[in-house]
Structure formats: structure tokens, C-alpha cells
C-alpha positions in Angstrom: -32.0 -93.2 -196.1 -32.9 -95.1 -198.9 -37.2 -96.4 -199.4 -38.6 -98.8 -202.1 -41.7 -99.6 -202.7 -43.1 -102.8 -202.0 -47.3 -103.1 -202.2 -49.9 -100.5 -202.5 -52.6 -100.3 -200.1 -56.3 -99.7 -200.5 -57.1 -96.0 -201.4 -53.6 -94.4 -202.8 -51.4 -95.6 -200.2 -48.2 -97.0 -200.7 -46.7 -99.1 -198.3 -42.7 -98.4 -198.4 -40.0 -99.8 -196.7 -36.7 -97.6 -195.6 -33.6 -98.2 -193.4 -32.2 -95.9 -191.2 -29.7 -96.7 -188.9 -29.6 -100.2 -188.7 -33.2 -100.6 -188.5 -35.8 -101.3 -191.5 -38.9 -99.7 -191.3 -41.8 -98.9 -193.2 -44.3 -96.4 -193.6 -47.2 -95.5 -194.9 -48.0 -92.5 -198.1 -50.9 -91.3 -199.0 -50.0 -89.2 -202.8 -53.0 -87.2 -202.0 -52.5 -85.0 -204.9 -54.2 -81.1 -205.1 -57.5 -80.7 -204.5 -57.6 -82.3 -200.7 -57.9 -81.2 -197.2 -56.5 -82.8 -194.3 -58.0 -82.9 -190.7 -55.9 -84.2 -188.0 -54.3 -85.0 -185.1 -50.7 -85.3 -186.7 -46.8 -84.3 -185.5 -46.8 -82.9 -188.7 -48.6 -80.8 -189.8 -51.7 -81.3 -187.5 -55.6 -79.6 -187.5 -57.2 -78.1 -190.7 -56.1 -77.3 -194.2 -54.8 -78.7 -197.6 -52.0 -81.7 -198.1 -50.7 -83.5 -200.8 -49.5 -86.2 -198.8 -49.7 -88.0 -195.5 -47.4 -90.4 -193.8 -47.8 -92.8 -191.5 -43.9 -93.6 -189.9 -42.8 -96.3 -188.0 -40.2 -95.9 -185.8 -37.9 -97.9 -184.0 -38.1 -98.9 -180.0 -36.6 -96.0 -178.1 -37.3 -93.6 -180.3 -34.4 -91.1 -179.1 -35.1 -88.0 -181.4 -36.6 -85.3 -179.9 -37.7 -83.2 -182.8 -40.2 -85.7 -185.0 -41.7 -83.4 -187.2 -38.6 -83.1 -189.2 -37.9 -86.1 -188.9 -40.6 -86.6 -190.8 -39.8 -84.6 -193.0 -36.7 -85.4 -193.8 -39.4 -88.8 -194.8 -41.3 -86.5 -197.0 -38.0 -84.9 -198.7 -36.8 -88.5 -199.5 -40.1 -90.0 -201.5 -39.6 -86.4 -203.0 -43.4 -84.9 -201.5 -43.1 -81.0 -201.5 -46.3 -79.2 -200.7 -47.6 -79.4 -196.9 -48.6 -82.8 -195.6 -49.8 -84.6 -192.7 -47.3 -87.1 -190.8 -47.7 -89.7 -187.7 -45.4 -91.6 -185.9 -45.6 -95.4 -184.7 -43.4 -97.7 -182.9 -46.1 -100.4 -183.7 -45.2 -103.0 -187.1 -46.3 -100.1 -190.5 -45.8 -103.4 -192.9 -49.4 -105.2 -190.5 -51.9 -102.3 -191.9 -55.7 -103.6 -191.4 -58.8 -101.3 -193.0 -62.0 -101.6 -193.8 -64.2 -100.0 -196.5 -67.9 -99.0 -197.1 -69.4 -96.9 -198.8 -67.0 -95.0 -200.8 -64.4 -94.4 -197.9 -61.6 -96.7 -196.7 -59.7 -96.6 -193.0 -56.6 -97.2 -192.5 -55.1 -98.9 -189.1 -51.3 -99.4 -187.7 -52.4 -100.6 -184.0 -49.8 -101.1 -181.5 -51.9 -101.9 -178.0 -49.4 -103.3 -175.2 -50.0 -100.5 -173.0 -52.9 -99.1 -172.9 -55.6 -97.3 -170.4 -58.6 -95.6 -170.0 -59.2 -91.4 -171.3 -60.3 -90.6 -168.3 -57.8 -91.7 -166.0 -56.5 -90.1 -162.7 -53.8 -87.4 -162.4 -51.2 -90.0 -161.7 -51.7 -91.9 -164.1 -51.3 -89.5 -167.0 -48.4 -87.6 -165.1 -46.7 -91.0 -165.1 -42.5 -91.3 -167.1 -43.4 -92.2 -170.2 -40.6 -93.1 -172.6 -40.7 -92.4 -176.3 -40.7 -96.1 -178.0 -42.0 -98.5 -175.0 -46.1 -97.7 -175.9 -45.3 -101.3 -177.7 -44.1 -103.3 -174.8 -47.1 -105.5 -173.6 -48.1 -104.8 -170.7 -51.3 -105.0 -168.1 -54.2 -102.2 -168.8 -55.4 -99.1 -167.0 -57.7 -99.7 -165.0 -59.6 -96.3 -163.3 -61.0 -99.2 -160.7 -56.8 -99.6 -160.0 -56.7 -96.0 -158.7 -58.4 -97.3 -155.3 -56.7 -100.3 -154.7 -55.0 -99.5 -151.1 -51.5 -100.0 -151.0 -50.3 -98.4 -154.5 -49.5 -94.8 -152.5 -49.7 -91.3 -154.1 -45.8 -90.6 -154.4 -45.3 -86.4 -155.5 -42.4 -87.5 -158.4 -44.9 -89.7 -160.5 -47.2 -85.8 -160.0 -43.9 -83.9 -161.5 -42.7 -86.1 -164.0 -42.6 -84.2 -167.2 -43.8 -84.9 -169.7 -41.7 -86.5 -172.9 -42.2 -83.8 -175.9 -42.7 -87.2 -177.7 -44.6 -90.3 -177.8 -45.1 -92.6 -180.9 -48.6 -92.8 -181.0 -49.6 -96.5 -181.3 -53.8 -96.7 -182.9 -53.3 -94.3 -185.8 -55.7 -93.6 -188.4 -55.5 -92.3 -191.6 -59.7 -92.3 -193.2 -60.0 -91.3 -196.9 -63.6 -90.4 -198.4 -64.9 -89.4 -201.4 -66.8 -86.3 -200.5 -66.7 -82.6 -199.6 -66.8 -82.4 -195.8 -67.7 -78.8 -193.6 -65.1 -78.2 -191.1 -67.9 -79.0 -188.3 -67.9 -82.2 -190.3 -64.4 -82.8 -190.4 -64.2 -82.7 -186.7 -67.0 -84.3 -185.6 -65.2 -87.1 -188.7 -62.7 -87.2 -186.3 -64.4 -88.1 -183.4 -66.6 -90.4 -185.4 -63.4 -92.9 -186.4 -62.6 -92.3 -182.6 -65.2 -93.5 -180.3 -65.7 -96.4 -183.9 -61.9 -96.7 -182.6 -63.2 -97.5 -178.5 -66.5 -99.8 -179.7 -63.5 -102.4 -181.5 -61.1 -102.3 -179.0 -63.8 -103.3 -176.6 -65.5 -105.8 -179.4 -62.2 -107.0 -179.1 -62.3 -108.2 -175.6 -59.6 -104.9 -174.7 -60.9 -103.6 -171.4 -59.6 -99.7 -172.7 -60.4 -96.4 -174.5 -56.9 -97.0 -175.9 -53.5 -96.0 -175.8 -51.9 -92.5 -174.5 -50.7 -91.4 -178.3 -53.2 -92.3 -180.6 -53.3 -90.2 -183.7 -56.3 -90.1 -186.4 -55.9 -88.4 -190.2 -59.1 -88.2 -192.1 -58.4 -86.4 -195.5 -61.4 -85.0 -197.6 -61.8 -82.9 -201.6 -62.6 -79.4 -200.9 -65.4 -78.3 -200.7 -67.1 -76.1 -203.6 -69.4 -73.4 -202.9 -71.7 -75.2 -201.1 -69.9 -75.9 -198.3 -69.4 -79.2 -198.2 -70.9 -81.9 -196.2 -72.6 -80.7 -193.1 -72.6 -83.4 -190.8 -70.4 -86.9 -190.4 -71.8 -88.1 -187.4 -72.1 -91.6 -187.0 -75.9 -91.7 -187.6 -75.3 -89.4 -190.7 -74.3 -90.6 -193.8 -70.9 -90.8 -194.4 -69.8 -90.6 -190.2 -71.7 -94.0 -190.4 -70.4 -95.3 -193.5 -66.5 -93.9 -191.2 -67.9 -95.5 -188.1 -67.6 -99.0 -190.3 -64.5 -98.9 -191.7 -62.5 -97.7 -188.6 -64.7 -100.3 -186.9 -63.4 -102.8 -189.2 -59.9 -101.5 -189.7 -58.9 -101.5 -185.9 -61.2 -104.3 -184.9 -58.9 -106.2 -187.1 -55.8 -104.8 -185.5 -56.9 -105.2 -182.7 -56.7 -108.9 -182.9 -53.7 -109.3 -184.4 -51.7 -107.2 -182.2 -48.5 -107.1 -179.8 
């Protein structure tokens, strides 16, 4: 596995190129350095805590590995990264990332929306078999009314199908802020980014709230004695900036996604 620098996106990120098993793939790398913490749903380094770097890694369709956290750690090691980090994966084209900026906030998004639907889907829809790496295969969006269409009988094997141990995220959002946020505000920032993502998808004319595998990372300086900003909801100062930046980036990505 080899990697070379291509060009930097905004806010200390870098687009990197690597070769794995005959595939030319890309990943985005944020070198955060000391004094930054991240709140995320990342497959590696998720949760809230100090993070020295973030990776958003492209994997090929039909991703065969069942240890994405170890795979991400291998890529981090190849980049010479040390310390705790956060890593996301996607089968979308990472080189086609989009960005949004607002008042010091930067949102970077990779979007693949071939398989999409509504978050509150019936139980049979959420338990249907899922094959890793197929998240980018074009297909019709799930609609809640589909559950009531006659001629779509319930099958017990659908409800009992085991969940895949790994599903590549398709809409990955990384948000960086110049100000510290409290624990509660970090969590609120993730919620705000998600709300803005859904708004952007609807504004793009897509009948969905996202894909089953979306992930979010919010990076901000560690708070001092003041505890950081207390609020990051969409009508707070920094939450509004997060929302606008994410909306811009997701809308641009959704309009060009396969």
C-alpha cells in the first residue's frame, strides 16, 4: 500500500492517493494535531475524545474485509499518523468531495446516494440483507408508502437476516470549527449537521433522509476552563454556521452523486 499527496481541501485536510489490491483509491486526511477533540459516529475512534487526525477512506465496491477498524489503522500507520484518530469509510468517490464554509466553519462531504431511504423505515426494511460495498449501486429510494403496497408479502427470512458486520458509509460529513464546544454542544452539533444534511437532500429533489450508512465527525478545539460554547443547535451562532456549511456541501454533493 502506497500513498502520495495530491491537493489539500479546506481546513487542514489533504486528498491522498493509494493503491490496494489492484485498485486506485483515495482518502481524505485531516492532521488535527494536539488540542483538538472530535465527536463522531466513525467506525474507528467514534464517540467524544481527543483526536490527532481524521481519515475518510474510500473502499472498493464489494468490500471484502470484516475488520474495518484494523484496515483504517493500517492506512493511518502507512501515513505515519500517531496518537488517537477517527476513521470513516465509504464506497463513494472520495476525490469528488464537496465543501461548504460559513463564518469559520468548514464542512467536507463525500456523497454516494445510489441506495437511500427514510430513517424511520418499517422493521422488515431495516432488517433486509445488506452486502458491504453495494451502497453506491443505483436503485430506487425507499418510500414509507411502499410498505403498504399489496403484493409485497412479509417474509420471515427478511426479519431474521443478520446485519452485515460492516457497511461502508455513503454520506460522510466532517465538520471543523475554530471554537471549543461543550460535550452537550458537540452532540448537538452532530444533530444539527444531520438535520442540515436531510434539508439539503430534500432541496436536491431526493425522496430520502439519507442512506443506512451515513457518518458524521465534528472536530473542535478542546475547551478551557470556560467549558466551551454551550449550544450548537441550528439557531445558535455556531450551530447556524454548521448547518449552512453542511447544507452547502451536501447539496453540492447530492446534485452530482451517482
